[in-house]
N, C-alpha and C positions, 0 to 999 in steps of 0.2 A: 294470567291463567288462560289457556287456550280453551275455546268452546268447540268441542269435538262434534257437536250436532251441525248438520248442514241442511238448509232449507230445501224444499223440493224444487225440481226443474219447473220452468214456466209451462203453461198449458201448450200442448202441441210440440214441445221439444223433448226428444228422447235422449240425446247425447249432447254434451257441450261441444262447441266448435273449437275451443281451446281448453286443454286441461294440463296444468303444470303440477307435478306431484313430487313432494319432498325435495324441493330445490334448495341447494346449499351453494353459497359462494363465499370465499374468503379472500381477503386482501392481507398484506403483511400486518399482522397484529390485530386484525379486525375480522370478525365473523359477520359479514354484511347480511347474509340470509342463512337461516338455520332451519332446514327441513320445512320450507314453506310450500303449501299447496294452494292453488288458485285455479278457478275455472270461469269460463264465460260461455253464455248460451246465445244462439242466434236470435235476433229480434229483441234484444234486451240491452238496457243501459246499465252498466256496472261501474260503481265508483270504488276506487282504491283509496283507503283512508289511513292516515297515520301522521304523526309529527315528524319533524326533521330528524333524520337518522333512523326512521322506522324501517326503511328498506324498499320504499315504493319505487324510487328511480332505479334501483338495482334490479328489482323484479321486472320492470318494463324493459330495461336494457338486456336482460337475459332472454326475454321473449322476442325482442327485435334483432338479436344477433350482435349487439354491441359487446356484451360480455359472454364468455363461455362458462357454463355451469360446472361446478366441481362434482356434483352428484345430483341424482333425480332424473326425471323424464319430462319431456314436453311433447304433447300429442296435439296435432292440428288436424281437424276433420277426420279423426279416427286413425291417423298415421303418425307414428313417432318421428319427430323431426329433430335436426340439429343444425341451427343456422350459424354460419361463420361470418356473416356480414349483414348489414341492413338491406343490401340489395337482394340477398337470398330470401330474407323475410318478406320483402315487398313482392317478389316474384311468387311467393306462396300465398299472397293475399292479406298480408298484415301491413297496414299503413299507419304512419304517425304524423300528427300535426302538432308542432311544438308551440310553446308560448310565444317565442320570437319567430315571426313569420320568416322562413328561410327560402323565400323566392327571390326573383330578380326583378327589381322595380323598373329597370331600364328596358325590359322586354314587354311585349304585349301580354294581355290576359291569356290569349290562346297559346302563345309560345310557352308561358309558364305552365299551363295545364298539361300540355303535350310534351314538355321538355324531356328529351331522351327517348320519346316514343313517337316522334313526328312521322306522319305519313309521307312517303316519297314517290316521286314520279320521275323516271329517267335519271335516278341518282340524286335529284334535288328535292328539297322539301316542298311538298305540295301545300302551299299556303291556303288555297281555297278549301281543300279537304280538312286541313288542320283547324281552320276557323269554324267549319261546319260541325266537326266533332266537338269542339269546345262549346259551341252554342247548344248542342244537344245535351252535353253534360250539365251545363248551367241551367238549361230549361228543366232538366230532371230534378233540379234542386229548387226550382221556382225563382231563379235569380235572373233579373233583367239587366244584364251587363254586356256591353259591346265587346266581343272577343278581340277586336282589333285595337281596342284602347290600351294605352300604356298602363301597366299595373301600378306604377308609382303615382298615377293621377287619382287613384281611389283611396278612400279612407282605410284606416287600419282594419276596421271591422269587415269591409268588403274584401280586403286582401286575405283576411283569415278565412272567409267563406270560399274564396278562390283556392286557397290551400287545401281546403276540404274537397273541393271539386277535383283538384289534381289527385288527391289521395284515393278517391273512389273511382277514378278513371282507370285504375288497374283491376277493376272488379274485386274490390276489397271485401274480404269476409270479416275482417276485424279492423276497426278504426279506433286508434288511440288518440285522444284529445288531451294534451298536456296543458293545463291551466289556460283553456281557450278564451276565458272571459276576463282575464286579468286586466285588459285595457279597453273593455267595452262598457258602454253605458247601458241603461235598462232596456231601451228600445232595441239596441243591437244584440243584447243577450236574448231577448224574446225572439228575434229573427234567427239567431243561431239555434235556439231550442226548437223552433219550427222545423229546421232542417234536420236536426238530430232525430226528431220524432218521425220524419218522413223516411230517413235511412233505417230507423228501427223497424218501421212498418214493412220495409223492403227486405228485412231479414238480416241486416248487418248487425254484428255484435259490436257494441260501442263501449270503450273504456273511457270514462269521464273522470279526469283527475282535477280536483279543485279544492281550495281551502275555504270556499264559501258554503257554509252549511245550508243556507236558504236555497241556494241553487242545487246542491246535491239532493236535498229532499224534494225539490220540485221535479227533477229530471231522472233521477236514478231509480231503477227497479230493485237493485241488489247492491249490497255493500260488502267489501272485504276489508277488515281492519288488521293492520300490522303494527307491532310495537317492538322496538329494539331488535329488528331483524327476524322476528318470529311472528307466526300467525296467531292472532287473537281469536278470530272467528269470521264466519260468513253469515250474512243476515239479509232477509228481505227488508227493504227500507221501511215499509209501513209497520213492521213488527219491532223496530228498534227506536225507542225514544231518543230525542236529541241528547238529553242529559246522560243517557246510558252510553251513547256513542262517544261523547267527549270523555267520559270516565274510562272507557275501554282504550281510547287513543292515548290518554295521558298516564293512566295507571296511578299507583301510589307507591312512594318509597319512604319507609320509616327510617329516620335517622336519630342519632343521639344528641340532638342539638336543641332540645326544647328549652334549655336554660336561656338561650338567646332571646326567646320570646319575652321572658320576664325582664331582661335587660332593656329590650326595646320599649316595653310598656312603662318602665320606670324612668325612661329618658326624659330630658327637659322639654320634649314636644308638648307637654301638658301646659306650657305657658299660655296665658290668656291671649297674647297678641304676638305670636312668633314673627320674626323678621322674614319678609319675603325676599328670596334671592332672585328668582326668575318667575316671570309671569308671561305666559303665551295666550293670546286671544285670537281665535279663529285662524290659527296657522294650518295650512294644508298644502297639498301638492297634487296637481291633476294626475289621475291614473295611479296614485299611490295611497293617499289617505284623505278623507273628508276633513274639512276644517274642524279643529279641536281646541278646547281651552285646557290649559294645564298651569297650575301654580305649584311652585316648589319653594319650601321654606328652608332657612338655614338649619343645618343639623337634622334634616328630615330625610328618611328613606321612603321614596315613592316607588311602590312596586307596580309593574305593568303586567297584567295577566291577559291571556287570550291565546287562541290557537295560532299556529304558524300561518302567516298570511292575513292575520286579523288587523294589522296596521300597527302593532306594538313597536316593531323595529323601525317602521317608516317614521313614526312620530319621534322616536329617539334620534334618528338621523337628522331630522329637521332641527331638533334642539341642539344637536352637537355640531351643526354647520356642515355636515357631510353632504346633505342635499339642500338645495335652495327652496325656500317656500314660495308658493304662488300667491298666497293670500295671508292676511292677518298681521298682527303686530307682536313684537317680542321686546320685553323690557328686562334688563339685568340690573338689579339694585336701583330700580326706578328710572334708569336711563334707557331710552329707546335704542334698540340695536337691530342691525340687519347682518346676520351671520351668513356670509356667502362662501365660506371655506372653513376647514378645520383650524387653519392658522388664526383666522379672525375669532373663532370660538376660544382658542387657547389664550388669546389676548384678553379675553374676559374670564379666564381661569375656568373654562369649561372643557373637560376632556371626555372623549368618546372611545370606548373600548368595544370593538366590533365582535359580533358572534362568529365571524369568519376569521378565526385565529390564524389560519394558514395564509389566506389570500389578502387580508386587510389588517393583519396584526404583526406577528413576529416576522423577522427577516431571517429565514432559517440557516442561511450560510454565514451569518454574522455571529460574533461571540455574544455571550451574556452581557458583557460590559457595553458593547456597541448597541445592542438592542435597548438596554436600559436608558442610555443617554440620548437616544435618537430624537425623541420629541423635544427634549430640553435644548438640544443643539439646533433643531429646526426653529424653535421659538426664539432662540438667541441670535440666529443668523449664521449661515455657513462661513462667512468671512471673519467670524469671531469664535474660533474653535475653543472648546472647553479644554483647559490644560489637562495633560495626562494624569497628573497627580489628583486633580479634582475628580476626573472620571473614575479613577480607582477608588477614591473615597466613597463616591456615590454608589458604585457597584457593590462594594463590600458592605456598606450600610444596609442596602436593600436585600442583599443575599442573606445577611444575618437576620434582619427584621422579618422577612417573609419565609425564612427557612428553605431557600432555594437549594436544591441538590442536583448535581454536586456543587459544593461551595467554591466554585472556580470561575472567576470572572472571564477567563480565557476559553472556557468550554464553548463549543459550537452549539447553538441553540437547537439545531435539528436533532442532536443526539440526546436531548432531554426528554423526559416523559411529558405527556400532555399536561399533567397538573403543574409541573415545574415550568413548562412553557407559559402557562397561564399566569403563573406568579411573576415571571419575567415581564410579561405584558403589563400586569398591574404595576410593577415597579416603575416601568417607563412612564406611566401616567401620574403616579404619585410623585415622581421626581419633579414634575412641573408645578407642584403644589396647587392642585385645582381646588376651586371652591365648590364646583359641581362635577361629580364623577358619574358618567353614564356607562353602566355595565350591561351589555347585551349577552345573555347566556354565559356568564363567566365561569360556571361550574359544569357545563355540558361536556361529557366525554372524559371526565377525570375521576380518579378514585375517591372513595368516601373520605379518606384522611385529608387529602388536599382540599376537597370540597368543604370540610368542616373548618379548615384554617382560613379559607377565603371568606366564608360566611362570618366567622368571628372578626375578621379584619373589617368587613363592611360595618358591623355594629360599632366597632371601636372608632372608626372614622367618623361616623355620625355623632357619637358621643363627644367627639372633639370638634364638632361644629361643621363638618363637611356635609354638603347635601349629596344625596345619591339617588340616581334612577336605577332601579334594579329590575331587569327583565329575565324571566325564567319560565319555561314550560312546566316546571314542577311547582304546583300550587302550594304545597306545604312549605316550600322554600320561600315563596313570595310572602306568605302569611307570617312566617317565622321572623322575617327581617324588616317588614315594612310598617311604617306608621300609617300609611295611607295606600290604597290600591286603586289604580285606574284599570278598568276592564274595557278591552277592545273586542269588537266583533265586526266582521265584514267591513273593515276599513273605517270604522267610526267608533267613537267613545260611547259606550252604553252605560257606564257607571263610574263614579269617582267617590270612594267611600272611606271614611275613617276606619282603621283596622281595630275596632273595639270588640265586636262580637262576630266578626266574619268567620266563616268556616269553609272548608274545602267544598262542601256540598252547596253552600250558598254561592260561591264563586262559579262552580260548575253550572249552576242554574243560569247565572248571568251570561256566561260564555255560550251556553247552548241556546238560550232563548232571547237574551238581551232585554231591552226595555222598549216597548212599543210607544209609550206616551211621553216619557221624560227620562232624564238622567238623574240618578241620585248623586248629589254633590256634597263635598266637604271642603270647600275652598278655604275656609277659615277654621282652623282647629282651635279649641276642641268643640266648636259649636256643632250641634246635631246636623245630620244630612238634610239638605233642602233640595227641592226640585228646581230644575232649570231647563230651559229649552234646549233640545239637541243641537249640537254644533252642525 
């Protein structure tokens, strides 16, 4: 539900520097933004909040000239504008610093700050003036960096600050910072926030995009929340409790699948000493997720809950061998393992299904059959092709078992609906007979009927002894399917709880606030939760 009330302008501000009204953008089959309004005031830090698919990136791209709007208006400094490129937006005073620093490490700091705007003398670049101007910009930010030094010789944090220096060198009225702290440590974040506050004091309007709630509440004056391409509301940060923010970002969806909860409760996970399939201790990856402990039993569904960017996907990728761990140990059926690739994980019968169905999942130009047998063929080896008859048998069995439509093994996958594409992806991993199936957002973006079928399949797999890691932004879905829930926040595990009396509200509280002293743990079911030191 949209909150139609809007908080007052900050003291001393009469008009927003940016006002976007009733912005709509559609792509084939998708309404990315639906009459969304958004505004920014000078001298204020504004955070744009929402889960994956909420429309944050689309709104920013509409403001910066990457996308053209279908309807609505954009007003900058009192004048209606229409940008057809990022260069036009920059010339108008809108600068963006992206998560991945897009500067040139083989050039000097000064050359990067002044790139494309170098001062010239007699037709040649005036290096002395360029370095003097760069030194002036850096000094204005309180940065003691040699303008003549090579950019690549500096840490990522310094490069990020130099990217900001370049952005404000165009006399920016609006500065957009897209996940600027994703690769920074605590001291580096503090330095970035010092610079953000100095720019705020200078009257710059700053859009701070981050998934870290602690940082958002520390630096942002105002929040705008989007969900499913629509505006939920605009709020002053001190007026919105964290738990209320999370609720507005996630929302609630009521489904007719409550009978699955009873099946999960009645499953054999009530055994006194369930067999451990996988045990991870202190596994982590620098810049991605802090060291974490995870135990997964045979026939157990472990739900991962948390906001986008909380570390839930990062842990799953470590368990699935997609990314390599920097620390910790991993045992599979009591044998120590180092999973350096998805193929090594498959050898241990661990399959990972990515949330990025398009880029890391289906191969959309291939047929249903080809997609289903892909992982099995890779595991078998490309020099031992699966016989055509066996391919047809596998494809038809999973088409029938999962209700893939159309029921045609020769259909090209890109022509299937999102729900049927997801079923094809599940069939691929089921074909390798995994003992642990890691599902990252398997029901996102599909219709309610396909969602129900996939959730029922997960419960059936667990009833037949398969272990499942289940990640979803929909907390009702996590609670419905899981025997145990791991809660992630700001790249660390804050709780690990048996799903006995958990509610959406209790999960929301953990996601919003976490645990300051200890983690609740249920490493051995059905023993009660006990405290343990944070990873």
